[in-house]
Steps between C-alpha positions, in 0.01 A plus 500: 500500500214675615340171557797386684516802708139460580561143601797602714298771663226258571749259651646772710165608606417142588829454683448830681143397576607166633762668715248749626247221567754292685603798711137570578451135577804496726402821677138385531614160619729659763224735614253212510744294704553790741124555522441134565778496760355808674151353485630173638678681784191709572282195485732311735511796738118536494445127548754495787329801664157337458637172642644681801167679546317165481742356760445805725120469460517128578703572813245763601218255434680245717518753787134591448406130511691458827333810645159380391568160656585676827188714472287192443643331810442812707148536361424139596632565851297822524186319385558228758556765769183682394303175515640427846424855617150483356429164664647626830288814475189295427573269794565797730182670380299182556655459845428864581144459376452191720656677798284807437188284469590319824564832672174639367310190618672518838429874528135444407471218753673708768276799427191280519627347825569844646156616390342199671702569815397865486138406465537249782646779714191711431281239672703499826486878499122482467498233770715725718258790447206278594687373807582856603132595469405198713762596759376858508145373541610282793691787655198728463310278745597554862649195670306331779728454798477184709361541847824419679714752298673766714345843467808676361487263199129569444575854399765393243260259335208747495691783342388598153703363214746742348404661167563290189788712372684455828449123522832323512542189289340207671728206558355161437507216741424132462325414171514855375259636767582850624662522842318708765641680802554271797218634714244479223599162362253307707218727388590453138500128548156527648373719215640280231 
């Protein structure tokens, strides 16, 4: 009996063990299913969040691409404007340089012409001084009256010439010769 009781105990133990193992298996299986379900939900939620983030980033990239396209068009326009401004500036500078060179040449020519005219004016002044000396030399000589000149005119022609500082400007007559007083004109014609 003892053997029997040992066998029955072993069967009970086995039956209890199989019941305990199946319970563990069931509980573990349920927990594993719940864990897998939670992991699946979490995974789905994470993948959905990442997908939405990818969609948002793609939309942002699309906007950035559009902005960059606009920037590129504006940059091209700015470069074209800069090239036009640079060429216009170069043309204006060249035109200004030509105008300045022409003005400088004209100013140099005008200055040289004025200098020549000034120098030419120095000669007439020298000629005028020489003519004035000749006139003063002629006036220093007393006039010789003609024999038939009335006596009251003789005194006017014989009078001493006025001092040089008081000499009035001499007016010129025909061919630039100085004009003499009426009574002395015949004498001057004789002396000359």
